[in-house]
Steps between C-alpha positions, in 0.01 A plus 500: 500500500859574606604515136224751422595720796867483403418602143289796617769609748770472234295704253426768761866515603611528138252777420589694815874469439471606137283795607763604755775498239280691256403760760862534614609567144230763462600670827869486399414700190308751714797534739739566211261754346463676836879500541550646151246771579696593814828492303358732234379755756799471735759670273442855636508378858829321440653807338383733775522252787138585583406239759147631549409465136667156486304390808174607334584283199558182702210565738270512198553119478250459784229482233679216320406191698769280348783720637635440851808723490634779277820702540713741295881476515739760362796421277717412799240260640385721785129496570322818400146392590337181617147365567379164631145378548449454875433151642221441744580409859303175492612360166824683436715189527286306254483786250876539507543123465272478196663809346837325519349180359323657201739794443845384610678749271476876458478679167745778414410752230787736403437875465695642204552843361678544170610139509660546841369310804411753767308277743304182562139421594465189722161320505379203703171320447211457744369142531165599651311451174668167433424378853137610467475317168664188651257499793206545264628215284542279807146576621357432155701177477369386839145583394549302179638209699203515737250513214683215326500295820126553552420428135720190502333367814155566352601323180649209696181468706288509185721237338475286813122527511440448129779258401691351792199420721305332213808292415540405867130401497567279197792340685282448810226332293758284323644392838150416629430293189833319531499439876130477584357386164268803517410490131189712561712808579509777239715809444316833534547768233708811575386745230829496306445339162830312481470363854132418446581311178750293694247447781228391256734249334600374844134463601428310178786266582360452852159417353656231282697364794187500717311309229779245467525468878125446540499245218790316661323500836183357345702239313701414810183461705350281229817291480518473879137390510557247223811370674309424822148415376344211314379601157197269503347554844651836594620352829852533631746246358767286667758781494265733689399223742859414591591867544201575722546179697863590573400850616214372714727239662758766586232730647351216705842410640563862595155550657470150647167447322345217300349455155387217271524399136279267295607292200206405273493257209204453267398131488452325165592811301681294236177315425320831441771607253484164325119482483411863424823654364742761623263798460260328738791428735598867496141596581498258793830641631368854474180408683696306761724803565198732528333269754824484701517877504139522618559244776763696690520842661606813315841506669583140406706437185411236237759369251513263205830314525467331162273248328218411740698588815395799710610649833354736759695716746277589793554851633688469833326810638162329452603155631174425677373221276668163523639393160277193510199730523620682188549163327144402588368825352695438179365145470148632549555767234600233247185288542291678232586361154686718247303572183718478190454719194333211317240476775632187663566498873794349684562452871835612638652402831822618666765329708626740768808486720582752772808611690528745788799705617675417732342164585562345156821680408722802558595578141305532171641179349400287799150649508455433128618140540259439789204654316583311180534171688166548676335591170614178333406304812150648473492414130591137577236483770233627261613256231473214753149605594393514137662159434 
């Protein structure tokens, strides 16, 4: 904006200055012509020494606005007649100052008769017209500067609204996508084709990024689920069990509460695999896991640790049932035989070991050892009874 204002001011100054020089040259010609007219008509007055007639000649310059002073000198340089345009009381100093600035020199036109110089006409210019022109040029220049300033501000505001603000909006959306992962954000259109084309391409890119991001989230959730869940039964696996057991132990220590875990092993599972095949064994494991899930409360977690080993983490907030009561419910749930796909029926029985925090241990490893030991003790007891 400063550059535009400077250019307009420079152009206005140049035009005004050139106009002043042109007008001064025109008025200089007028002054010389007026002086020559006086010189032509002053010959009789100089011969006769007629001051009255000479005064009438110079006073006639009142009608010539470019003349400030006119005088007639005889051959010896004595003044025969003189006239000067009067200055006003209020602005006399300024008018005299500008007269000296614009017309520093006087013009002398010789009066000749028969080739002999008989007198001189002295003329000085009046700067009133030049000052008036300069003031008019200054006013016009200021008006042009004002109009330029207003137009420039209007143009700058329009550019800001139509170009800068849409680009800032694009930058804001890009920052939100980068910092907040807000891939659903879109750039609004501004009405300018070039900016809108850019915004549409940017929105298309955001749509692709959003699609990729959603696909990655779905894949990550699927991978996370696969990493912590058993593919056969859909129950949590050993990794998930150990992670949740560690978190539950830490919470119980902080809240001074208690919770229990159950280790469960399916008796004689190897015989089922050997007699009926692995598909039948998988069916038995799936049914066993479903019955475990149905035997506990909704807040309790059931896991398959691997093979025919399962575990249950009882919800500490619902620790009203004794773990032995839960074990009894599980044993009762396993009493009905499992019907295989070939129609045959097999009876399954579990060996269950329990451990309770903090009575049986203060850390996950100790609790798991206690529950595992009790489970195998139960298995040995059942084997002894059957023997």
